[in-house]
C-alpha positions as a Markdown table, in Angstrom:
| # | Residue | x | y | z |
|---|---|---|---|---|
| 1 | Met | -9.6 | 49.8 | 1.9 |
| 2 | Phe | -9.0 | 47.7 | 5.0 |
| 3 | Lys | -10.6 | 44.6 | 6.5 |
| 4 | Lys | -14.1 | 45.4 | 7.4 |
| 5 | Arg | -14.4 | 45.2 | 11.5 |
| 6 | Glu | -17.1 | 42.1 | 11.9 |
| 7 | Asn | -16.3 | 40.9 | 15.4 |
| 8 | Val | -14.3 | 40.9 | 18.3 |
| 9 | Ala | -12.6 | 37.7 | 18.0 |
| 10 | Asp | -11.3 | 38.5 | 14.5 |
| 11 | Ile | -10.3 | 42.3 | 15.5 |
| 12 | Glu | -8.4 | 40.9 | 18.7 |
| 13 | Glu | -7.1 | 38.0 | 17.5 |
| 14 | Gly | -7.1 | 37.7 | 14.3 |
| 15 | Ser | -4.4 | 38.1 | 11.9 |
| 16 | Leu | -5.9 | 40.5 | 9.2 |
| 17 | Leu | -5.7 | 44.5 | 9.6 |
| 18 | Ser | -8.8 | 46.1 | 10.4 |
| 19 | Pro | -7.9 | 49.4 | 11.9 |
| 20 | Lys | -10.8 | 51.4 | 14.0 |
| 21 | Phe | -10.9 | 55.1 | 12.8 |
| 22 | Asn | -12.6 | 57.4 | 14.8 |
| 23 | Lys | -15.9 | 59.6 | 13.5 |
| 24 | Asp | -13.7 | 61.9 | 11.5 |
| 25 | Gly | -11.6 | 58.8 | 9.8 |
| 26 | Leu | -8.7 | 58.9 | 11.6 |
| 27 | Ile | -6.3 | 56.7 | 13.8 |
| 28 | Pro | -4.0 | 57.9 | 16.6 |
| 29 | Val | -0.3 | 57.2 | 15.8 |
| 30 | Ile | 2.7 | 57.3 | 18.4 |
| 31 | Thr | 6.0 | 57.4 | 16.8 |
| 32 | Thr | 9.1 | 56.5 | 18.4 |
| 33 | Asp | 12.6 | 56.3 | 17.9 |
| 34 | Phe | 13.7 | 52.8 | 16.5 |
| 35 | Gln | 17.0 | 53.2 | 18.2 |
| 36 | Thr | 16.7 | 55.2 | 21.5 |
| 37 | Lys | 13.0 | 54.2 | 22.0 |
| 38 | Glu | 12.2 | 57.6 | 22.8 |
| 39 | Val | 8.6 | 59.2 | 21.7 |
| 40 | Leu | 9.2 | 61.4 | 18.8 |
| 41 | Met | 5.6 | 62.7 | 18.1 |
| 42 | Gln | 2.1 | 61.7 | 18.2 |
| 43 | Gly | -0.2 | 62.2 | 15.2 |
| 44 | Phe | -3.0 | 60.7 | 13.0 |
| 45 | Met | -3.4 | 59.1 | 10.1 |
| 46 | Asn | -6.7 | 58.5 | 7.9 |
| 47 | Ser | -6.7 | 55.2 | 5.6 |
| 48 | Glu | -5.2 | 56.7 | 2.9 |
| 49 | Ala | -2.2 | 58.0 | 5.0 |
| 50 | Leu | -1.7 | 54.5 | 6.7 |
| 51 | Lys | -1.9 | 52.8 | 3.2 |
| 52 | Lys | 0.8 | 54.9 | 1.7 |
| 53 | Thr | 2.9 | 54.6 | 5.2 |
| 54 | Ile | 2.6 | 50.8 | 4.4 |
| 55 | Glu | 3.4 | 50.9 | 1.0 |
| 56 | Thr | 6.4 | 53.2 | 0.8 |
| 57 | Lys | 8.0 | 52.4 | 4.4 |
| 58 | Glu | 8.2 | 56.2 | 5.0 |
| 59 | Ala | 5.8 | 58.1 | 7.6 |
| 60 | Tyr | 2.6 | 60.0 | 6.2 |
| 61 | Tyr | -0.1 | 61.6 | 8.5 |
| 62 | Trp | -3.2 | 63.2 | 8.4 |
| 63 | Ser | -3.0 | 67.0 | 9.2 |
| 64 | Arg | -6.2 | 67.8 | 10.8 |
| 65 | Ser | -5.1 | 71.6 | 10.7 |
| 66 | Arg | -4.7 | 71.7 | 7.0 |
| 67 | Lys | -7.1 | 68.7 | 6.1 |
| 68 | Glu | -4.6 | 66.9 | 4.0 |
| 69 | Ile | -2.0 | 64.3 | 3.8 |
| 70 | Trp | 1.4 | 65.3 | 4.5 |
| 71 | Arg | 4.8 | 63.0 | 4.2 |
| 72 | Lys | 7.1 | 63.7 | 7.5 |
| 73 | Gly | 10.0 | 65.4 | 6.6 |
| 74 | Glu | 8.7 | 66.4 | 3.0 |
| 75 | Thr | 9.8 | 70.3 | 3.9 |
| 76 | Ser | 12.4 | 69.7 | 6.7 |
| 77 | Gly | 14.6 | 66.7 | 4.8 |
| 78 | Phe | 13.9 | 64.8 | 8.1 |
| 79 | Val | 11.9 | 61.9 | 6.7 |
| 80 | Gln | 10.9 | 59.3 | 9.0 |
| 81 | Lys | 11.7 | 55.8 | 7.3 |
| 82 | Val | 9.7 | 52.9 | 8.8 |
| 83 | Ile | 11.1 | 50.3 | 10.8 |
| 84 | Glu | 8.2 | 48.7 | 12.3 |
| 85 | Ile | 4.3 | 49.8 | 12.6 |
| 86 | Arg | 2.3 | 47.8 | 15.5 |
| 87 | Ile | -1.3 | 48.3 | 16.4 |
| 88 | Asp | -3.0 | 48.0 | 19.7 |
| 89 | Asp | -5.3 | 44.9 | 20.7 |
| 90 | Asp | -8.7 | 46.4 | 19.3 |
| 91 | Gln | -6.8 | 48.0 | 16.6 |
| 92 | Asp | -7.7 | 51.4 | 17.4 |
| 93 | Ser | -4.3 | 52.8 | 17.7 |
| 94 | Ile | -1.0 | 52.6 | 16.2 |
| 95 | Trp | 2.7 | 52.7 | 17.6 |
| 96 | Met | 5.2 | 53.5 | 14.9 |
| 97 | Ser | 8.9 | 52.7 | 15.2 |
| 98 | Val | 11.2 | 55.0 | 12.8 |
| 99 | Asp | 14.5 | 55.6 | 11.8 |
| 100 | Ile | 15.2 | 59.7 | 11.7 |
| 101 | Gly | 19.2 | 59.2 | 11.6 |
| 102 | Asp | 20.5 | 62.2 | 13.2 |
| 103 | Gly | 17.3 | 64.4 | 12.3 |
| 104 | Ala | 14.3 | 65.9 | 14.1 |
| 105 | Ser | 10.4 | 65.0 | 14.3 |
| 106 | Cys | 9.4 | 68.3 | 16.0 |
| 107 | His | 8.4 | 71.3 | 13.7 |
| 108 | Val | 9.8 | 73.5 | 16.6 |
| 109 | Gly | 12.8 | 72.1 | 16.0 |
| 110 | Tyr | 13.8 | 69.6 | 18.3 |
| 111 | Lys | 14.1 | 65.9 | 18.0 |
| 112 | Ser | 11.1 | 65.1 | 19.7 |
| 113 | Cys | 8.0 | 67.1 | 20.2 |
| 114 | Phe | 7.8 | 65.9 | 24.0 |
| 115 | Tyr | 10.8 | 68.2 | 24.6 |
| 116 | Arg | 9.6 | 69.1 | 27.9 |
| 117 | Thr | 9.0 | 67.9 | 31.4 |
| 118 | Val | 6.1 | 68.7 | 33.6 |
| 119 | Pro | 7.1 | 68.4 | 37.3 |
| 120 | Leu | 5.1 | 66.2 | 39.9 |
| 121 | Gly | 4.0 | 66.5 | 43.3 |
| 122 | Lys | 1.7 | 69.0 | 45.0 |
| 123 | Ile | 0.2 | 71.7 | 43.1 |
| 124 | Glu | -0.2 | 75.2 | 44.6 |
| 125 | Lys | -1.8 | 77.1 | 41.6 |
| 126 | Thr | -2.3 | 75.2 | 38.2 |
| 127 | Glu | -1.6 | 78.6 | 36.5 |
| 128 | Lys | 1.8 | 78.4 | 37.9 |
| 129 | Ile | 3.0 | 75.3 | 36.9 |
| 130 | Glu | 6.7 | 75.6 | 35.4 |
| 131 | Met | 8.1 | 73.0 | 33.0 |
| 132 | Glu | 11.4 | 72.0 | 32.4 |
| 133 | Phe | 13.2 | 71.8 | 29.2 |
| 134 | Asn | 14.4 | 68.1 | 28.4 |
| 135 | Asp | 16.1 | 69.3 | 25.2 |
| 136 | Lys | 18.3 | 72.3 | 25.5 |
| 137 | Lys | 19.4 | 72.7 | 21.8 |
| 138 | Lys | 17.0 | 72.4 | 18.7 |
| 139 | Lys | 18.1 | 70.3 | 15.6 |
| 140 | Phe | 17.3 | 72.8 | 13.4 |
| 141 | Asp | 15.8 | 76.5 | 13.2 |
| 142 | Pro | 12.1 | 76.1 | 12.0 |
| 143 | Lys | 11.7 | 79.9 | 10.9 |
| 144 | Thr | 14.6 | 78.7 | 8.2 |
| 145 | Val | 13.3 | 75.7 | 7.0 |
| 146 | Tyr | 9.8 | 76.6 | 6.7 |
| 147 | Lys | 10.3 | 79.9 | 5.6 |
| 148 | Gly | 7.1 | 81.5 | 5.5 |
| 149 | Lys | 4.8 | 78.1 | 5.6 |
| 150 | Pro | 2.3 | 78.6 | 8.1 |
| 151 | Asn | 3.1 | 77.0 | 11.5 |
| 152 | Pro | 1.0 | 74.2 | 11.8 |
| 153 | Thr | 0.2 | 74.6 | 15.4 |
| 154 | Lys | -3.4 | 76.6 | 15.7 |
| 155 | Ile | -4.3 | 78.0 | 19.0 |
């Protein structure tokens, strides 16, 4: 689907998109809010999800737990409108800047999936590290929005 990866010079200095998908056919994607620059989420795309994202200018990801492509916001209504896509030097990681309006990106209900901070400093017991919540209020109630749909997080 994308240009075949043939040599380092083309991959690192060339102008053609040649993404490197891992052994499972996936490439990691970090998604940020285009206005605030806040990290919203980290996900994965397969080649089809990347192609759909480029073509529609809306974010599509690959669900590793459900084994399917999903359009971000299809259930919640918080669609990610793609402003910019960047790829790193060896084309094995994507950074996507999106507009979510006043919406959210986290299925738990917060704006960002990165809603907790890990404290830094000396650790007495690793099993007792207590995180601080950055976001105090959720953007939506997941129980209402997802009404019986399976939780994407598997333990």
